[in-house]
C-alpha positions as CSV (number, residue, x, y, z in Angstrom):
1,M,4.6,25.1,-2.5
2,T,3.8,27.0,1.0
3,T,0.2,28.1,-0.1
4,T,-2.4,27.6,2.9
5,P,-5.1,26.1,0.1
6,L,-2.5,23.4,-0.4
7,W,-1.5,21.8,2.9
8,G,-5.3,23.3,4.2
9,A,-7.1,22.3,2.0
10,L,-6.1,19.3,0.2
11,P,-5.8,17.0,2.1
12,Y,-9.3,17.5,3.0
13,V,-10.2,17.0,-0.9
14,V,-8.8,13.7,-1.4
15,L,-10.5,12.7,2.2
16,V,-13.5,13.7,0.3
17,L,-12.5,11.6,-2.9
18,L,-11.5,8.8,-0.9
19,V,-14.7,8.1,1.0
20,A,-17.0,8.9,-1.6
21,G,-14.7,7.2,-4.0
22,T,-14.7,4.1,-2.7
23,V,-18.8,4.0,-1.5
24,W,-19.5,4.9,-5.2
25,R,-17.0,2.2,-6.2
26,Y,-18.6,-0.5,-3.4
27,R,-22.5,0.2,-4.5
28,Y,-22.1,0.6,-8.3
29,D,-18.9,-1.4,-8.8
30,R,-18.9,-4.3,-6.5
31,F,-18.0,-6.5,-9.3
32,G,-15.1,-4.3,-10.9
33,W,-14.0,-4.7,-7.0
34,T,-11.2,-6.8,-7.8
35,T,-7.6,-7.1,-8.6
36,R,-8.2,-8.4,-11.8
37,S,-5.5,-11.7,-11.6
38,S,-4.1,-12.3,-14.1
39,Q,-1.8,-15.2,-13.0
40,L,-3.3,-17.6,-15.5
41,Y,-1.8,-15.5,-18.3
42,E,1.5,-15.8,-16.6
43,S,2.2,-16.8,-13.0
44,R,6.3,-17.4,-13.1
45,L,6.9,-13.5,-12.5
46,L,4.1,-13.0,-10.9
47,R,5.4,-15.5,-7.9
48,V,8.4,-13.3,-7.8
49,A,7.5,-9.6,-8.1
50,S,3.9,-9.6,-6.5
51,P,5.3,-11.0,-2.6
52,A,8.5,-8.6,-3.3
53,F,5.9,-5.5,-4.0
54,H,3.0,-6.8,-1.5
55,Y,6.0,-7.1,1.1
56,G,7.5,-4.0,0.6
57,I,4.7,-1.2,0.8
58,L,3.4,-3.1,3.4
59,F,6.6,-2.5,5.2
60,V,6.6,1.1,3.4
61,F,3.0,1.8,4.8
62,A,4.1,0.6,8.5
63,G,7.1,2.9,8.7
64,H,5.8,6.4,7.5
65,L,2.4,5.0,10.3
66,V,5.0,5.3,12.7
67,G,6.8,8.2,11.8
68,L,4.1,10.2,11.2
69,L,1.2,9.2,14.0
70,I,3.8,8.4,16.9
71,P,5.3,11.7,18.7
72,E,9.1,12.0,18.6
73,S,8.3,12.7,22.2
74,W,7.4,9.4,22.7
75,S,10.3,7.7,20.8
76,A,12.6,9.2,22.9
77,A,10.8,8.7,26.3
78,A,11.3,5.2,25.0
79,G,15.1,5.8,24.7
80,V,15.1,5.6,20.8
81,S,17.6,8.8,20.3
82,E,17.1,11.0,17.1
83,H,20.1,9.6,15.5
84,V,18.8,6.1,16.5
85,Y,15.9,6.3,14.9
86,H,17.2,8.2,12.1
87,L,19.6,5.3,10.5
88,F,16.4,3.0,10.9
89,S,14.3,5.3,9.1
90,L,17.6,5.4,6.5
91,Y,18.5,1.9,6.1
92,G,15.2,0.3,6.4
93,G,13.1,2.4,4.9
94,T,15.3,3.0,1.8
95,A,15.3,-1.6,2.1
96,A,11.9,-1.5,1.7
97,G,11.7,0.8,-0.7
98,V,13.8,-0.8,-3.4
99,L,12.5,-3.8,-2.8
100,T,8.9,-2.0,-4.0
101,V,10.0,-0.7,-6.4
102,L,11.6,-3.8,-7.8
103,G,8.4,-5.9,-7.4
104,I,6.4,-2.9,-9.5
105,A,9.9,-2.9,-12.3
106,V,8.8,-6.5,-12.7
107,L,5.1,-6.4,-13.0
108,V,5.3,-3.1,-15.4
109,Y,8.0,-5.6,-17.1
110,R,5.8,-8.8,-17.2
111,R,2.7,-6.2,-18.4
112,R,4.9,-5.0,-21.1
113,T,5.8,-8.5,-22.8
114,N,3.1,-10.4,-22.5
115,G,0.7,-10.2,-24.6
116,P,-2.7,-11.6,-22.9
117,V,-1.5,-9.3,-19.3
118,F,-0.5,-5.9,-21.5
119,R,-4.1,-6.4,-23.1
120,A,-5.8,-6.2,-19.9
121,T,-4.3,-3.6,-18.7
122,T,-5.8,-0.1,-18.4
123,V,-5.6,3.4,-18.5
124,N,-6.1,3.6,-14.8
125,D,-3.2,0.5,-14.1
126,K,-0.9,2.7,-15.8
127,L,-1.9,5.7,-14.4
128,M,-1.6,3.6,-10.7
129,Y,1.7,2.3,-11.5
130,L,2.8,5.7,-12.8
131,V,1.6,7.5,-9.4
132,L,2.6,4.5,-7.0
133,L,6.5,4.5,-8.9
134,G,6.9,8.5,-8.3
135,A,5.6,8.7,-4.7
136,I,8.1,5.7,-3.6
137,V,10.9,7.2,-5.6
138,M,10.2,10.9,-4.6
139,G,10.2,9.7,-0.6
140,M,13.7,7.9,-1.0
141,W,14.9,10.6,-3.1
142,A,14.1,13.1,-0.4
143,K,15.4,10.9,2.2
144,L,18.8,10.2,0.8
145,T,19.5,14.0,-0.5
146,H,19.2,15.0,2.9
147,A,20.8,11.4,4.6
148,S,24.0,13.0,6.1
149,G,23.6,14.0,9.9
150,D,20.4,13.3,11.1
151,G,19.2,13.9,8.2
152,Y,15.7,16.6,7.7
153,D,13.9,15.6,10.8
154,Y,10.3,15.4,9.8
155,R,9.0,14.5,12.6
156,T,8.8,17.9,14.0
157,T,7.2,18.7,10.6
158,I,5.4,17.1,8.2
159,A,3.9,14.4,11.3
160,P,3.0,17.3,13.5
161,W,0.8,19.0,10.4
162,L,-1.0,15.8,9.7
163,R,-1.9,15.1,12.8
164,S,-3.4,18.5,13.0
165,L,-5.3,17.8,10.3
166,F,-7.4,15.1,12.4
167,T,-8.4,17.9,14.4
168,L,-9.5,20.6,11.9
169,Q,-7.5,22.6,12.7
170,P,-4.2,22.0,10.4
171,D,-1.2,24.3,10.8
172,T,0.3,25.0,8.1
173,S,3.0,27.0,9.0
174,L,4.3,23.7,9.5
175,M,5.0,22.9,6.1
176,A,6.2,26.4,4.6
177,G,10.7,25.4,5.6
178,V,9.9,21.7,5.0
179,P,12.1,21.4,2.2
180,V,10.9,21.1,-1.5
181,L,11.3,17.0,-2.2
182,Y,9.6,16.1,0.8
183,Q,6.7,18.4,0.0
184,I,6.5,17.0,-3.5
185,H,6.6,13.4,-2.1
186,V,3.5,14.3,0.1
187,V,1.0,15.7,-2.8
188,V,2.4,12.8,-5.0
189,G,0.8,10.8,-1.5
190,L,-2.1,12.4,-1.5
191,V,-2.7,11.9,-5.0
192,L,-2.0,8.1,-4.7
193,I,-4.4,8.2,-1.6
194,A,-7.5,9.9,-4.2
195,L,-7.2,7.5,-6.8
196,I,-7.2,4.5,-4.4
197,P,-11.2,4.3,-5.1
198,F,-10.4,4.3,-8.8
199,T,-7.9,1.7,-9.5
200,R,-7.4,-2.1,-8.5
201,L,-5.9,-0.5,-5.2
202,V,-9.3,-0.7,-3.8
203,H,-8.7,-4.0,-3.3
204,M,-6.8,-3.5,0.0
205,F,-10.0,-2.8,2.0
206,S,-11.3,-6.1,1.1
207,A,-8.4,-8.1,2.2
208,P,-9.4,-11.4,3.9
209,V,-8.2,-10.8,7.2
210,Q,-10.8,-13.0,8.3
211,Y,-8.9,-15.9,7.1
212,L,-6.9,-15.4,9.9
213,F,-9.7,-15.8,12.5
214,R,-11.6,-18.7,10.4
215,P,-12.0,-21.8,12.7
216,Y,-9.8,-24.9,11.5
217,V,-11.4,-26.9,8.3
218,V,-11.8,-30.9,9.6
219,Y,-11.4,-33.4,7.3
220,R,-12.4,-36.9,8.0
221,S,-10.3,-39.6,6.3
222,R,-11.6,-43.0,4.1
223,D,-11.4,-46.0,4.7
224,E,-9.6,-47.1,1.5
225,G,-10.9,-50.8,1.6
226,Q,-14.3,-50.0,2.5
227,L,-14.4,-47.9,-0.6
228,A,-12.8,-50.7,-2.5
229,S,-15.2,-53.4,-1.7
230,R,-17.9,-51.4,-2.1
231,P,-19.9,-51.9,-5.7
232,E,-19.6,-48.5,-8.0
233,R,-22.9,-46.7,-8.5
234,R,-24.2,-43.9,-10.1
235,G,-26.2,-40.5,-9.4
236,W,-25.5,-38.8,-5.6
237,E,-25.1,-40.4,-2.6
238,R,-27.2,-39.9,0.7
239,V,-24.8,-37.6,3.1
240,P,-25.1,-39.6,6.6
């Protein structure tokens, strides 16, 4: 897994699929741009599994952003030693991964045991769950396998390789000495990114962020006594 096309070409193929697939999905399948919620069929398990999965995956994503995009020299300048970062990454990342896996497990159990939900499950859904679960499990497996001491410092190999992709000069030599488990984790993660536009994961690009900034909804109280004294009328009333 140390060939140049794998680390020098695959990421750009994935990027093209992500961008082109998202544009295609928006133009030709806009009404399918949805999570296809099955809450009407079953809500008890969903109330537990959905928050567990979404909070877990958000923490996993945030951890990857910090570990891969922030250079090690920056954290050292901020007074965070490699040992402290390793412990935070090990315990925090593992906890987020376990929470995500538990959420996925309950979601899969719900889909398999509830008839209407199972019938609404597509092949894309099954593939998405398989690749997503594989990416999370491989990441935890790689991390726990190299947990002794300060662990494997991927911020000196994988992180610089990833950042070199943005300059269009990928340094594939950085991936030559990366442990195989980490390499598999990266490949599965790239496959997951390529699948986003073609699965329900595409809804992450339409999260209702504007709700955080919309103005307050103003409610006007009614005078119940005045309403009770008014005669009942049929049809619509004129709005003052």
